[in-house]
ZAGUPA-963727 format. One line per field, with one value per residue: residue number from 1; x, y, z of N, C-alpha, C in turn; residue in three letters. Coordinates in steps of 0.001 Angstrom, whole numbers, m for minus. Each point is the difference from the previous one (the first is absolute). Layout:
nr = [NUM:...]
n.X = [X:...]
n.Y = [Y:...]
n.Z = [Z:...]
ca.X = [X:...]
ca.Y = [Y:...]
ca.Z = [Z:...]
c.X = [X:...]
c.Y = [Y:...]
c.Z = [Z:...]
rest = [ALA:...]
end
This chain:
nr = [1:2:3:4:5:6:7:8:9:10:11:12:13:14:15:16:17:18:19:20:21:22:23:24:25:26:27:28:29:30:31:32:33:34:35:36:37:38:39:40:41:42:43:44:45:46:47:48:49:50:51:52:53:54:55:56:57:58:59:60:61:62:63:64:65:66:67:68:69:70:71:72:73:74:75:76:77:78:79:80:81:82:83:84:85:86:87:88:89:90:91:92:93:94:95:96:97:98:99:100:101:102:103:104:105:106:107:108:109:110:111:112:113:114:115:116:117:118:119:120:121:122:123:124:125:126:127:128:129:130:131:132:133:134:135:136:137:138:139:140:141:142:143:144:145:146:147:148:149:150:151:152:153:154:155:156:157:158:159:160:161:162:163:164:165:166:167:168:169:170:171:172:173:174:175]
n.X = [m32908:m979:m319:858:m926:m894:774:117:m1297:m283:847:m540:m1228:405:535:m1114:m772:975:m61:1260:m754:1278:m190:m708:967:895:m701:m128:1273:169:m871:523:1199:m437:m604:1114:715:m976:395:631:838:415:911:m72:m1324:98:937:m766:m1091:698:483:m1269:m525:931:m276:m1315:218:949:822:447:1281:160:m860:748:1117:m410:m316:1144:578:m773:288:1261:m102:m602:913:931:m585:m128:1223:349:1096:209:926:615:644:m93:m1254:m243:660:m626:m1092:281:291:m1090:m564:643:m285:m1226:100:571:m920:m904:619:117:m1250:m303:828:m520:m1227:363:557:m1086:m772:815:24:m1310:m107:870:m621:m1205:481:529:m1123:m682:774:m14:m1321:m297:m706:928:879:m431:m22:1043:m243:m967:976:787:m1025:10:1280:m337:910:241:201:m1037:m663:473:m256:m1174:m122:504:m798:m881:644:7:m1268:475:m1123:m942:593:1076:m453:m253:1155:498:m641:619:616:m263:m805:1170:m169:1282:m381]
n.Y = [9312:m484:m622:m722:m921:970:378:m1260:m184:1151:m369:m1208:503:801:m1092:m632:960:m24:m1243:342:486:215:1046:m728:m892:996:583:m1192:m164:1254:m156:m1185:538:1046:m827:m698:1119:208:m1255:530:m699:m938:700:m1016:24:1312:m150:m956:727:991:m925:m405:1202:170:m1248:190:1169:m836:947:672:m27:763:m786:m951:694:285:m1274:m372:905:m430:m1244:334:718:m1022:m817:871:187:m1295:278:m916:96:m737:543:m1012:472:m1275:m85:1152:m506:m1167:736:806:m1106:m549:1147:29:m1277:309:1068:m726:m952:955:552:m1191:m309:1212:m245:m1232:506:956:m964:m773:1060:334:m1277:m112:1173:m356:m1174:546:905:m982:m688:1115:335:m1247:m242:1253:185:m826:643:1187:m772:m247:1304:m338:m741:1056:715:m1156:302:m895:m904:564:m1227:m396:1067:m239:m1293:339:867:m877:m916:974:225:m1344:79:m864:m689:372:m949:446:1226:m281:m643:1057:652:m1017:820:473:m1040:m287:m1123:193:m771]
n.Z = [m882:708:m1106:692:m196:177:1002:350:m226:612:943:m36:m44:971:549:m330:452:901:m424:181:984:361:m790:m845:96:m29:m966:m556:219:m395:m1006:m270:111:m671:m850:m18:m115:m861:44:1021:m742:821:669:831:m93:141:945:521:m147:532:783:m20:261:922:332:m66:570:m301:482:m1057:311:m1073:m624:543:m191:m1218:m112:622:m763:m988:309:214:m1104:m571:552:m370:m1182:37:366:m884:749:m1060:m773:586:1051:330:m422:610:1059:m175:m141:1032:682:m496:338:1176:194:m371:794:978:m173:m23:1041:579:m327:465:1002:151:m152:849:715:m145:202:1009:361:m150:593:941:38:m36:853:736:m170:220:1035:433:m208:330:m1128:m476:731:m432:m1060:795:74:m874:m527:112:m469:m645:157:913:m269:1171:479:m695:437:1212:m170:m501:997:843:m535:53:1131:7:m290:m889:210:m818:m730:622:m206:m1288:9:646:m934:m555:m799:m1157:246:571:m698:222:993]
ca.X = [m62:283:286:1348:m71:m291:1226:937:m505:259:1447:334:m517:848:1296:m213:m332:1118:1221:733:m244:347:m647:m1386:57:250:m1237:m936:487:m292:m1452:m283:595:m814:m1240:348:241:m1278:m962:m471:671:1056:1294:652:m680:383:1372:m36:m630:871:1058:m546:m89:1369:531:m697:227:1410:355:1431:538:m317:m1434:m237:303:m1048:m1197:95:m99:m1410:m707:379:m679:m1405:m78:233:m1192:m1102:508:m284:1151:m270:1264:807:1277:923:m296:456:1461:429:m274:1020:1274:m50:200:1419:748:m321:749:1409:85:m178:1231:1031:m333:252:1454:381:m484:846:1279:m249:m195:1281:806:m573:307:1438:258:m562:903:1247:m259:m132:1307:1000:m401:m907:m1428:m150:68:m1192:m1152:m67:m513:m1214:364:618:m1091:m718:801:m407:1063:1059:1277:128:245:1380:880:m111:688:1441:361:m89:1248:1066:m539:619:m991:m1395:m383:285:m1092:m1215:109:m272:m1430:m751:m507:m424:m1315:133:m836:641:m597]
ca.Y = [m1447:m569:m1427:m245:m716:971:759:m882:m123:1285:114:m924:579:1160:m487:m451:1153:950:m702:744:1437:277:1212:m359:m932:821:727:m985:m420:1109:m38:m1142:246:1022:m693:m873:833:539:m1105:m270:m1192:304:294:m1274:m577:840:m372:m1329:129:768:m894:m690:1011:348:m1124:m83:1205:355:1175:302:687:1431:137:m458:1150:977:m560:126:1422:371:m678:656:1289:m315:m340:1233:838:m648:m243:m1403:m834:m1434:m693:190:690:m983:m80:1258:m61:m896:691:1045:m690:m448:1194:366:m1027:227:1176:m391:m921:841:771:m939:m384:1191:90:m1073:350:1112:m586:m702:999:647:m975:m138:1229:7:m1019:505:1060:m651:m687:1036:621:m953:m725:809:m341:m1447:m211:619:m873:m1023:611:m656:m1273:354:442:m1166:m681:395:m329:1002:m690:m197:1323:375:m826:502:1293:m277:m653:1012:771:m720:m659:484:m55:m9:m1399:m372:553:m742:m1316:178:275:m1195:274:1386:246:20:m1073:m642:575]
ca.Z = [m140:1309:m89:m526:m1264:m1056:m254:m701:m1371:m658:m236:m1084:m1239:m293:m498:m1377:m849:m117:m409:m1018:139:1398:521:311:1128:1179:298:542:1319:912:274:872:1319:675:389:1115:1177:442:79:1357:533:976:m607:m311:m1176:m1149:m381:m612:m1316:m861:m483:m1178:m1062:m379:m760:m1280:m802:130:m801:m111:1179:71:243:1368:868:m245:631:1460:342:m44:1092:1264:12:263:1426:750:m136:713:1359:276:m356:10:m167:1199:m187:m577:m1431:m598:11:m1083:m1257:m133:m216:m1395:m827:54:m731:m1409:m445:m109:m1137:m1184:m196:m454:m1370:m807:m201:m927:m1330:m446:m402:m1266:m1059:m264:m744:m1346:m742:m275:m1027:m1263:m463:m429:m1267:m1042:m240:m485:m1204:m813:m44:198:1455:592:m283:1049:1238:512:631:1283:880:517:1027:1351:946:128:m253:m1446:m588:331:m833:m1370:m47:23:m1260:m1044:m2:m695:m1209:m1238:m1079:438:167:1398:811:m353:632:1429:124:m385:m1342:m174:611:1463:544:1148:1211]
c.X = [397:305:1362:m15:m235:1255:1022:m431:268:1487:420:m471:834:1352:m116:m205:1195:1315:664:m215:262:m696:m1455:m48:192:m1284:m1041:387:m269:m1481:m336:545:m815:m1346:235:186:m1298:m1057:m570:586:1044:1313:713:m633:342:1384:28:m599:922:1124:m454:m59:1392:619:m637:322:1418:325:1507:425:m441:m1489:m375:256:m1111:m1307:40:m61:m1469:m782:339:m673:m1482:m206:105:m1248:m1169:348:m337:1182:m327:1305:920:1296:1033:m218:486:1525:499:m224:1068:1379:89:213:1466:856:m225:757:1465:218:m113:1243:1095:m249:247:1482:468:m431:813:1351:m138:m105:1310:910:m514:351:1479:350:m506:888:1304:m158:m64:1368:977:m371:m1019:m1437:m249:29:m1233:m1235:m161:m591:m1288:288:612:m1081:m749:731:m369:1121:1093:1355:237:288:1437:989:15:749:1520:463:1:1298:1078:m461:618:m972:m1406:m480:222:m1148:m1302:1:m312:m1479:m844:m571:m516:m1329:55:m754:639:m523:935]
c.Y = [m643:m1485:m205:m677:963:805:m822:m143:1286:177:m908:547:1200:m450:m474:1187:916:m668:794:1503:402:1228:m287:m945:766:717:m947:m447:1087:m15:m1136:228:1031:m586:m873:814:594:m1061:m241:m1261:430:235:m1291:m656:788:m383:m1361:54:740:m873:m732:971:329:m1087:m75:1166:516:1141:97:889:1462:219:m478:1140:1039:m438:219:1453:421:m642:641:1357:m197:m334:1257:884:m563:m242:m1421:m872:m1477:m766:364:731:m962:m114:1257:44:m863:635:1059:m605:m478:1164:379:m998:163:1188:m354:m911:782:820:m898:m401:1164:168:m1038:340:1157:m499:m725:989:686:m924:m154:1205:58:m996:488:1101:m595:m712:997:594:m952:m614:739:m478:m1489:m351:554:m865:m1095:540:m652:m1338:248:399:m1168:m684:542:m185:1071:m636:m171:1321:450:m787:492:1327:m221:m624:1002:806:m685:m664:613:m50:m28:m1435:m460:470:m746:m1376:97:259:m1232:139:1428:294:m10:m1123:m719:645:872]
c.Z = [1316:m67:m645:m1365:m1163:m350:m768:m1462:m775:m320:m1157:m1353:m434:m565:m1441:m946:m245:m362:m1119:55:1456:583:383:1197:1304:417:608:1392:1036:376:971:1409:772:432:1223:1277:550:246:1388:598:1029:m738:m408:m1220:m1264:m475:m685:m1403:m964:m560:m1271:m1186:m527:m864:m1389:m922:210:m958:m169:1168:107:265:1397:971:m95:669:1507:447:54:1150:1342:132:336:1479:864:m11:809:1468:443:m398:164:m71:1156:m320:m589:m1496:m710:m54:m1156:m1363:m236:m259:m1449:m951:m60:m767:m1493:m559:m206:m1205:m1310:m310:m561:m1446:m947:m293:m1015:m1424:m574:m493:m1336:m1154:m368:m814:m1429:m871:m378:m1107:m1350:m575:m529:m1330:m1158:m334:m662:m1355:m866:62:206:1485:693:m199:1060:1310:502:695:1373:1005:634:1152:1376:1026:3:m290:m1501:m701:267:m849:m1436:m149:m30:m1309:m1148:m98:m831:m1300:m1245:m1175:598:214:1434:902:m282:651:1496:260:m329:m1393:m47:678:1526:677:1187:1289:800]
rest = [UNK:UNK:UNK:UNK:UNK:UNK:UNK:UNK:UNK:UNK:UNK:UNK:UNK:UNK:UNK:UNK:UNK:UNK:UNK:UNK:UNK:UNK:UNK:UNK:UNK:UNK:UNK:UNK:UNK:UNK:UNK:UNK:UNK:UNK:UNK:UNK:UNK:UNK:UNK:UNK:UNK:UNK:UNK:UNK:UNK:UNK:UNK:UNK:UNK:UNK:UNK:UNK:UNK:UNK:UNK:UNK:UNK:UNK:UNK:UNK:UNK:UNK:UNK:UNK:UNK:UNK:UNK:UNK:UNK:UNK:UNK:UNK:UNK:UNK:UNK:UNK:UNK:UNK:UNK:UNK:UNK:UNK:UNK:UNK:UNK:UNK:UNK:UNK:UNK:UNK:UNK:UNK:UNK:UNK:UNK:UNK:UNK:UNK:UNK:UNK:UNK:UNK:UNK:UNK:UNK:UNK:UNK:UNK:UNK:UNK:UNK:UNK:UNK:UNK:UNK:UNK:UNK:UNK:UNK:UNK:UNK:UNK:UNK:UNK:UNK:UNK:UNK:UNK:UNK:UNK:UNK:UNK:UNK:UNK:UNK:UNK:UNK:UNK:UNK:UNK:UNK:UNK:UNK:UNK:UNK:UNK:UNK:UNK:UNK:UNK:UNK:UNK:UNK:UNK:UNK:UNK:UNK:UNK:UNK:UNK:UNK:UNK:UNK:UNK:UNK:UNK:UNK:UNK:UNK:UNK:UNK:UNK:UNK:UNK:UNK]
end
């Protein structure tokens, strides 16, 4: 596709066709990018056109990394580097930041899960099946601070009503 307008239209149609299907969107974006790289346009025109495609066919972080790996491999095989070392640096930097962010989020989620499990165990031990019945409400809590407060309150709670009140009722409707 040598005409920029045709590529933009194809990218737009692809974005509509793949709404809600990230894997299909990634595959379509790869096809369009490879067509663009083989279009005969100048490297600068390819980069400009790619910005439009990239904007129209936004991908989740993990699929973005996967997409760029495939495009870099394609460039390597064709011995036609189009993306500059700065662009590649920014992509790699984004990958590293993503890894660090992922590790941090993983630690936070691990902490949340450990707190939820400790609270559920405490409820079961202290209040039996009635306490264990509150575990689903505890699972809904996302705030680590709130989970920590609930865990501390559980140590001194003399009745299940106190715990239910902290949860916002038996259904855990309190945010």
